[in-house]
All heavy atoms as an XYZ file, in Angstrom:
660
protein
N      85.957    110.088     11.924
C      86.100    110.462     10.536
C      86.964    109.409      9.849
O      87.934    108.929     10.424
C      86.754    111.840     10.445
C      87.093    112.264      9.041
S      87.830    113.899      8.944
C      86.375    114.849      8.715
N      86.619    109.068      8.629
C      87.378    108.087      7.858
C      88.757    108.650      7.503
O      88.937    109.849      7.344
C      86.638    107.759      6.568
C      85.377    106.969      6.736
C      84.650    106.835      5.418
N      85.496    106.309      4.368
C      85.414    105.072      3.875
N      84.518    104.252      4.353
N      86.217    104.675      2.912
N      89.725    107.756      7.379
C      91.097    108.164      7.074
C      91.192    108.844      5.718
O      91.845    109.880      5.588
C      92.026    106.954      7.132
C      93.484    107.201      6.752
C      94.104    108.249      7.658
C      94.266    105.906      6.817
N      90.536    108.298      4.686
C      90.632    108.916      3.366
C      90.005    110.313      3.347
O      90.527    111.225      2.706
C      90.045    108.014      2.280
C      88.622    107.563      2.540
O      88.081    107.853      3.623
O      88.061    106.896      1.657
N      88.940    110.521      4.112
C      88.348    111.854      4.216
C      89.258    112.820      4.964
O      89.382    113.985      4.596
C      87.013    111.775      4.943
C      85.766    111.700      4.087
C      84.547    111.516      4.954
C      85.626    112.909      3.231
N      89.903    112.335      6.017
C      90.811    113.184      6.791
C      91.982    113.639      5.926
O      92.392    114.802      5.993
C      91.314    112.437      8.017
N      92.524    112.747      5.104
C      93.626    113.121      4.215
C      93.180    114.147      3.190
O      93.900    115.100      2.886
C      94.183    111.888      3.508
C      95.019    110.958      4.357
C      95.366    109.705      3.566
C      96.285    111.644      4.819
N      91.986    113.970      2.654
C      91.464    114.912      1.674
C      91.268    116.289      2.304
O      91.669    117.299      1.737
C      90.148    114.405      1.102
C      89.534    115.335      0.082
C      88.203    114.808     -0.371
C      87.518    115.769     -1.293
N      87.047    116.974     -0.648
N      90.687    116.331      3.502
C      90.443    117.611      4.166
C      91.726    118.275      4.646
O      91.749    119.481      4.840
C      89.479    117.435      5.339
C      88.063    117.253      4.908
N      87.326    118.239      4.319
C      87.254    116.167      4.957
C      86.124    117.794      4.037
N      86.051    116.525      4.408
N      92.795    117.501      4.843
C      94.062    118.105      5.259
C      94.706    118.896      4.120
O      95.490    119.798      4.364
C      95.031    117.036      5.754
O      95.514    116.273      4.671
N      94.367    118.550      2.877
C      94.907    119.271      1.737
C      96.173    118.668      1.164
O      96.679    119.155      0.158
N      96.703    117.627      1.781
C      97.907    116.987      1.245
C      97.628    116.270     -0.069
O      98.433    116.295     -0.986
C      98.479    115.983      2.249
C      99.147    116.578      3.463
C      99.514    115.483      4.445
C     100.384    117.343      3.048
N      96.480    115.612     -0.135
C      96.069    114.900     -1.335
C      94.727    115.488     -1.752
O      93.835    115.651     -0.924
C      95.962    113.384     -1.058
C      97.298    112.858     -0.529
C      95.566    112.641     -2.317
C      97.263    111.418     -0.072
N      94.578    115.801     -3.023
C      93.418    116.572     -3.475
C      92.140    115.756     -3.658
O      91.058    116.280     -3.532
C      93.739    117.265     -4.805
C      94.911    118.211     -4.701
C      94.597    119.351     -3.785
C      95.774    120.302     -3.707
N      95.656    121.257     -2.662
N      92.266    114.467     -3.999
C      91.070    113.671     -4.285
C      90.966    112.474     -3.350
O      91.962    111.845     -3.015
C      91.109    113.185     -5.721
C      90.987    114.309     -6.707
C      91.013    113.785     -8.131
N      90.974    114.887     -9.061
C      92.057    115.499     -9.525
N      93.241    115.103     -9.157
N      91.939    116.498    -10.369
N      89.741    112.126     -2.997
C      89.506    111.015     -2.074
C      89.907    109.680     -2.708
O      90.395    108.784     -2.021
C      88.033    111.002     -1.676
C      87.713    110.002     -0.606
C      86.314    110.186     -0.120
N      85.938    109.089      0.737
C      84.742    108.920      1.229
N      83.796    109.792      0.949
N      84.470    107.909      1.997
N      89.738    109.533     -4.010
C      90.113    108.299     -4.704
C      91.626    108.091     -4.623
O      92.103    106.969     -4.418
C      89.650    108.349     -6.177
C      90.125    107.140     -6.939
C      88.154    108.480     -6.255
N      92.379    109.170     -4.742
C      93.837    109.089     -4.631
C      94.232    108.755     -3.199
O      95.146    107.966     -2.966
C      94.492    110.407     -5.107
C      95.994    110.348     -4.951
C      94.117    110.697     -6.555
N      93.523    109.325     -2.219
C      93.768    109.003     -0.805
C      93.562    107.514     -0.565
O      94.357    106.860      0.116
C      92.832    109.790      0.097
S      93.032    111.564      0.034
N      92.498    106.972     -1.136
C      92.195    105.554     -0.986
C      93.316    104.699     -1.584
O      93.745    103.711     -0.994
C      90.869    105.244     -1.660
C      90.434    103.817     -1.536
C      89.096    103.591     -2.214
C      88.747    102.122     -2.160
N      87.534    101.825     -2.913
N      93.825    105.094     -2.747
C      94.905    104.351     -3.395
C      96.177    104.377     -2.547
O      96.863    103.350     -2.413
C      95.176    104.921     -4.781
N      96.508    105.525     -1.967
C      97.683    105.634     -1.095
C      97.540    104.700      0.107
O      98.489    104.031      0.502
C      97.860    107.075     -0.605
C      98.730    107.928     -1.491
C      98.277    108.385     -2.718
C     100.004    108.284     -1.107
C      99.064    109.167     -3.532
C     100.815    109.070     -1.899
C     100.332    109.508     -3.118
O     101.122    110.280     -3.918
N      96.354    104.663      0.692
C      96.119    103.801      1.853
C      96.253    102.332      1.472
O      96.845    101.540      2.208
C      94.737    104.059      2.440
S      94.539    105.684      3.174
N      95.696    101.947      0.326
C      95.741    100.553     -0.102
C      97.158    100.094     -0.436
O      97.469     98.915     -0.337
C      94.814    100.345     -1.293
C      93.350    100.431     -0.899
C      92.410    100.403     -2.075
O      92.864    100.520     -3.236
O      91.194    100.265     -1.827
N      98.024    101.010     -0.831
C      99.422    100.675     -1.125
C     100.291    100.636      0.123
O     101.469    100.311      0.055
C     100.008    101.688     -2.101
C      99.452    101.578     -3.478
C     100.187    102.487     -4.418
N      99.404    102.651     -5.624
C      99.222    103.790     -6.254
N      99.785    104.895     -5.784
N      98.501    103.849     -7.335
N      99.743    101.029      1.268
C     100.497    101.009      2.515
C     101.378    102.220      2.711
O     102.342    102.181      3.479
N     101.063    103.330      2.045
C     101.862    104.548      2.142
C     101.386    105.481      3.255
O     101.981    106.529      3.475
C     101.835    105.294      0.797
C     102.398    104.518     -0.393
C     102.166    105.293     -1.678
C     103.872    104.229     -0.193
N     100.324    105.085      3.958
C      99.772    105.907      5.028
C      99.795    105.113      6.331
O      99.325    103.977      6.378
C      98.319    106.337      4.700
C      97.755    107.190      5.823
C      98.261    107.076      3.383
N     100.360    105.718      7.369
C     100.402    105.094      8.688
C      99.604    105.942      9.666
O      99.692    107.166      9.656
C     101.844    104.977      9.192
C     102.838    104.205      8.334
C     104.226    104.290      8.957
C     102.413    102.770      8.188
N      98.826    105.272     10.512
C      98.086    105.942     11.583
C      98.600    105.363     12.887
O      98.455    104.166     13.138
C      96.570    105.705     11.462
C      95.832    106.388     12.597
C      96.060    106.201     10.121
N      99.228    106.202     13.694
C      99.840    105.763     14.959
C     100.792    104.582     14.720
O     100.756    103.584     15.426
C      98.768    105.407     15.989
C      97.932    106.600     16.352
O      98.401    107.730     16.349
N      96.671    106.368     16.657
N     101.629    104.694     13.691
C     102.651    103.710     13.318
C     102.083    102.360     12.890
O     102.750    101.340     12.984
C     103.668    103.521     14.446
C     104.456    104.794     14.712
O     104.708    105.544     13.742
O     104.797    105.040     15.880
N     100.847    102.321     12.425
C     100.233    101.115     11.865
C      99.685    101.471     10.490
O      99.200    102.583     10.276
C      99.091    100.601     12.741
C      99.541    100.145     14.105
C      98.360     99.700     14.926
C      98.805     99.371     16.340
N      97.676     99.083     17.222
N      99.746    100.526      9.548
C      99.228    100.778      8.208
C      97.727    101.042      8.297
O      96.988    100.283      8.920
C      99.512     99.576      7.277
C      98.904     99.808      5.906
C     101.003     99.344      7.155
N      97.300    102.149      7.693
C      95.898    102.547      7.778
C      95.105    102.140      6.560
O      95.558    102.292      5.429
N      93.909    101.612      6.781
C      92.966    101.326      5.705
C      92.184    102.605      5.418
O      92.051    103.461      6.297
C      91.997    100.231      6.132
C      92.622     98.900      6.371
C      91.544     97.903      6.775
C      92.144     96.570      7.120
N      91.107     95.625      7.566
N      91.641    102.749      4.210
C      90.876    103.968      3.903
C      89.673    104.162      4.822
O      89.288    105.286      5.108
C      90.416    103.758      2.464
C      91.221    102.661      1.914
C      91.757    101.873      3.060
N      89.096    103.069      5.303
C      87.888    103.178      6.119
C      88.166    103.233      7.612
O      87.230    103.320      8.408
C      86.975    101.975      5.833
O      87.637    100.779      6.180
N      89.435    103.201      8.023
C      89.729    103.206      9.457
C      89.379    104.571     10.060
O      89.504    105.608      9.423
C      91.193    102.853      9.718
O      92.052    103.741      9.064
N      88.935    104.542     11.303
C      88.513    105.756     12.002
C      89.725    106.539     12.495
O      90.659    105.972     13.042
C      87.643    105.408     13.200
C      86.182    105.211     12.904
C      85.504    106.431     12.311
O      85.584    107.524     12.895
O      84.892    106.266     11.258
N      89.671    107.847     12.315
C      90.706    108.742     12.806
C      90.080    109.601     13.894
O      89.011    110.168     13.708
C      91.252    109.631     11.666
C      92.270    110.613     12.186
C      91.846    108.778     10.571
N      90.750    109.669     15.041
C      90.251    110.450     16.170
C      91.208    111.616     16.437
O      92.324    111.634     15.953
C      90.152    109.564     17.409
C      89.215    108.368     17.252
C      89.225    107.493     18.465
C      90.481    106.709     18.668
N      90.838    105.693     17.718
N      90.762    112.555     17.229
C      91.624    113.669     17.614
C      92.837    113.136     18.358
O      92.716    112.243     19.194
C      90.868    114.646     18.506
O      89.878    115.306     17.775
N      93.998    113.657     18.022
C      95.228    113.237     18.671
C      95.978    112.151     17.926
O      97.116    111.848     18.279
N      95.376    111.552     16.898
C      96.071    110.526     16.121
C      97.183    111.154     15.293
O      97.077    112.292     14.838
C      95.104    109.797     15.185
C      94.213    108.804     15.908
O      94.477    108.532     17.096
O      93.271    108.299     15.283
N      98.256    110.389     15.097
C      99.383    110.832     14.281
C      99.314    110.109     12.950
O      99.286    108.884     12.897
C     100.731    110.539     14.981
C     101.887    110.955     14.098
C     100.800    111.243     16.316
N      99.275    110.869     11.863
C      99.194    110.305     10.517
C     100.501    110.596      9.797
O     100.995    111.721      9.825
C      98.011    110.901      9.733
C      96.703    110.587     10.440
C      97.988    110.370      8.305
C      95.492    111.241      9.812
N     101.056    109.573      9.151
C     102.290    109.723      8.374
C     102.004    109.309      6.941
O     101.468    108.231      6.692
C     103.398    108.850      8.953
C     104.684    108.923      8.175
C     105.778    108.094      8.814
O     105.862    108.037     10.038
N     106.589    107.470      8.005
N     102.332    110.175      5.981
C     102.064    109.928      4.570
C     103.375    109.997      3.801
O     104.148    110.946      3.957
C     101.077    110.981      4.003
C     100.745    110.670      2.559
C      99.827    111.057      4.830
N     103.635    108.983      2.955
C     104.804    108.980      2.069
C     104.363    109.499      0.711
O     103.589    108.854      0.015
C     105.370    107.575      1.925
O     105.856    107.115      3.151
N     104.850    110.666      0.344
C     104.526    111.289     -0.934
C     105.779    111.294     -1.804
O     106.548    112.243     -1.789
C     104.032    112.720     -0.730
C     102.809    112.901      0.155
C     102.641    114.356      0.533
C     101.588    112.403     -0.581
N     106.014    110.228     -2.543
C     107.220    110.128     -3.359
C     108.436    110.019     -2.463
O     108.554    109.084     -1.678
N     109.351    110.982     -2.574
C     110.547    110.959     -1.723
C     110.385    111.834     -0.484
O     111.337    112.114      0.220
C     111.771    111.411     -2.515
C     111.696    112.863     -2.926
O     110.625    113.460     -2.928
N     112.816    113.423     -3.299
N     109.163    112.254     -0.197
C     108.873    113.139      0.930
C     107.977    112.418      1.931
O     107.053    111.714      1.547
C     108.164    114.371      0.392
C     107.846    115.410      1.374
C     107.229    116.600      0.669
N     106.613    117.470      1.640
C     105.615    118.273      1.382
N     105.102    118.344      0.189
N     105.121    119.029      2.323
N     108.243    112.596      3.207
C     107.416    112.014      4.258
C     106.865    113.146      5.112
O     107.612    113.996      5.586
C     108.219    111.027      5.127
C     108.679    109.854      4.278
C     107.383    110.547      6.299
C     109.544    108.869      5.014
N     105.540    113.149      5.284
C     104.866    114.177      6.074
C     104.170    113.491      7.242
O     103.447    112.518      7.058
C     103.836    114.947      5.222
C     103.120    115.980      6.058
C     104.506    115.583      4.024
N     104.401    114.001      8.448
C     103.807    113.445      9.654
C     103.077    114.578     10.375
O     103.653    115.641     10.592
C     104.906    112.870     10.539
C     104.445    112.006     11.665
C     105.650    111.546     12.475
C     105.704    110.059     12.528
N     106.774    109.577     13.407
N     101.792    114.352     10.725
C     101.023    115.394     11.397
C     100.025    114.783     12.372
O      99.665    113.617     12.265
C     100.298    116.288     10.380
C      99.358    115.569      9.458
C      98.012    115.477      9.760
C      99.806    115.010      8.274
C      97.137    114.831      8.912
C      98.944    114.358      7.419
C      97.602    114.266      7.728
N      99.610    115.605     13.350
C      98.577    115.186     14.294
C      97.252    115.825     13.884
O      97.228    116.909     13.298
C      98.907    115.611     15.734
O      99.071    117.025     15.768
C     100.159    114.933     16.237
N      96.163    115.148     14.203
C      94.839    115.566     13.766
C      94.032    116.057     14.954
O      94.097    115.489     16.042
C      94.110    114.370     13.105
C      92.721    114.761     12.672
C      94.894    113.852     11.942
N      93.259    117.124     14.740
C      92.313    117.631     15.736
C      90.966    117.778     15.035
O      90.821    118.601     14.127
C      92.780    118.967     16.292
C      91.834    119.507     17.348
O      91.202    118.699     18.042
O      91.738    120.739     17.468
N      89.994    116.959     15.409
C      88.685    116.935     14.759
C      87.644    117.527     15.700
O      87.556    117.136     16.859
C      88.285    115.496     14.379
C      89.323    114.909     13.431
C      86.902    115.462     13.757
C      89.147    113.440     13.164
N      86.855    118.480     15.182
C      85.764    119.083     15.952
C      84.463    118.881     15.193
O      84.383    119.177     14.012
C      86.020    120.574     16.156
C      87.235    120.862     16.997
C      87.465    122.336     17.144
C      88.751    122.562     17.920
N      89.140    123.953     17.947
N      83.457    118.366     15.886
C      82.154    118.117     15.272
C      81.133    119.048     15.906
O      80.967    119.067     17.119
C      81.727    116.647     15.472
C      80.369    116.406     14.850
C      82.764    115.705     14.902
N      80.477    119.841     15.065
C      79.413    120.748     15.517
C      78.182    120.454     14.675
O      78.034    120.992     13.586
C      79.846    122.193     15.343
C      81.054    122.579     16.163
C      81.560    123.965     15.808
O      80.950    124.629     14.948
O      82.566    124.369     16.391
N      77.314    119.588     15.172
C      76.138    119.191     14.393
C      76.575    118.390     13.180
O      77.209    117.354     13.299
N      76.257    118.892     11.987
C      76.671    118.222     10.758
C      77.982    118.767     10.219
O      78.512    118.259      9.239
C      75.591    118.368      9.699
C      74.344    117.578     10.046
C      73.321    117.703      8.983
N      73.878    117.355      7.693
C      73.231    116.702      6.747
N      72.006    116.331      6.965
N      73.802    116.453      5.595
N      78.496    119.825     10.830
C      79.728    120.446     10.361
C      80.927    119.809     11.052
O      80.982    119.724     12.279
C      79.703    121.942     10.648
C      80.908    122.670     10.146
C      80.814    124.150     10.433
C      82.044    124.859      9.951
N      82.019    126.273     10.288
N      81.889    119.357     10.258
C      83.111    118.745     10.785
C      84.288    119.630     10.409
O      84.466    119.965      9.242
C      83.315    117.331     10.214
C      82.154    116.426     10.626
C      84.635    116.755     10.687
C      82.185    115.078      9.967
N      85.083    120.016     11.403
C      86.264    120.831     11.172
C      87.498    120.008     11.499
O      87.583    119.403     12.561
C      86.242    122.088     12.066
O      85.012    122.770     11.859
C      87.394    123.003     11.736
N      88.440    119.960     10.571
C      89.665    119.208     10.769
C      90.843    120.177     10.778
O      91.037    120.919      9.826
C      89.857    118.181      9.645
C      91.109    117.357      9.785
C      90.736    115.896      9.887
C      92.018    117.571      8.613
N      91.563    120.195     11.872
C      92.798    120.972     11.982
C      93.942    119.995     12.166
O      93.766    118.931     12.748
C      92.752    121.917     13.177
C      91.678    122.953     13.033
O      91.445    123.476     11.955
N      90.992    123.242     14.119
N      95.103    120.363     11.674
C      96.247    119.488     11.877
C      97.488    120.303     12.190
O      97.604    121.444     11.775
C      96.478    118.576     10.664
C      96.866    119.288      9.387
C      98.199    119.451      9.055
C      95.910    119.789      8.521
C      98.567    120.101      7.894
C      96.267    120.436      7.363
C      97.603    120.586      7.053
O      97.967    121.233      5.909
N      98.374    119.684     12.976
C      99.638    120.301     13.343
C     100.757    119.452     12.763
O     100.825    118.245     13.013
C      99.793    120.368     14.867
C      98.762    121.281     15.499
O      98.480    122.341     14.905
O      98.236    120.933     16.568
N     101.631    120.075     12.015
C     102.732    119.372     11.383
C     103.753    118.943     12.427
O     104.176    119.735     13.262
C     103.401    120.287     10.356
C     104.363    119.661      9.387
C     103.645    118.658      8.494
C     105.013    120.722      8.539
N     104.124    117.658     12.396
C     105.123    117.136     13.318
C     106.468    117.074     12.617
O     107.470    117.578     13.120
C     104.721    115.730     13.835
C     105.813    115.139     14.705
C     103.426    115.805     14.599
N     106.497    116.449     11.430
C     107.728    116.332     10.651
C     107.404    116.457      9.170
O     106.352    116.038      8.721
C     108.394    114.968     10.864
C     109.073    114.780     12.188
C     109.765    113.426     12.243
O     110.875    113.330     11.704
O     109.167    112.507     12.802
N     108.346    117.000      8.415
C     108.248    117.072      6.967
C     109.677    116.993      6.441
O     110.440    117.938      6.575
C     107.575    118.376      6.538
C     107.349    118.448      5.042
O     107.632    117.455      4.336
O     106.881    119.508      4.573
N     110.041    115.845      5.884
C     111.417    115.692      5.412
C     111.466    114.844      4.167
O     110.513    114.173      3.809
C     112.297    115.088      6.507
C     111.870    113.723      6.993
C     112.388    112.569      6.430
C     110.952    113.602      8.044
C     111.989    111.324      6.875
C     110.567    112.361      8.493
C     111.088    111.222      7.910
O     110.691    109.993      8.353
N     112.601    114.934      3.459
C     112.814    114.148      2.246
C     113.663    112.941      2.552
O     114.595    113.015      3.338
C     113.510    115.001      1.178
C     112.636    116.102      0.660
C     113.284    116.809     -0.487
C     112.352    117.881     -1.030
N     112.846    118.494     -2.226
N     113.307    111.815      1.910
C     114.101    110.615      2.061
C     115.384    110.773      1.270
O     115.388    111.362      0.183
C     113.348    109.397      1.515
C     112.152    108.991      2.313
C     111.639    107.673      1.802
C     110.278    107.855      1.190
N     109.720    106.621      0.669
N     116.467    110.261      1.791
C     117.730    110.281      1.067
C     118.167    108.834      0.827
O     118.012    107.967      1.683
C     118.829    110.999      1.862
O     118.964    110.383      3.134
C     118.486    112.464      2.049
N     118.680    108.579     -0.344
C     119.181    107.243     -0.670
C     120.646    107.189     -0.289
O     121.512    107.750     -0.951
C     119.013    106.943     -2.160
C     117.547    106.889     -2.563
O     116.744    106.497     -1.699
O     117.232    107.212     -3.715
N     120.922    106.521      0.800
C     122.314    106.433      1.287
C     122.856    105.050      1.127
O     122.241    104.089      0.995
C     122.377    106.848      2.745
């Protein structure tokens, strides 16, 4: 599954175009590497998204049944950045 689609289906970002913009700005990391919108996401990958002053990190579980794709995610971390 594409990274921008995975972000959209996770519900963190509502539109795929916005997901693409976040990826192009380098605000999305997949397994601690900057992710492109078209990069493949597999089950077990860790995705980290910087949303303003908030950082959300989660693992992805993708299930494919024919044409139906189900994306589940488990939250690893959710914290706010502090300017120290």
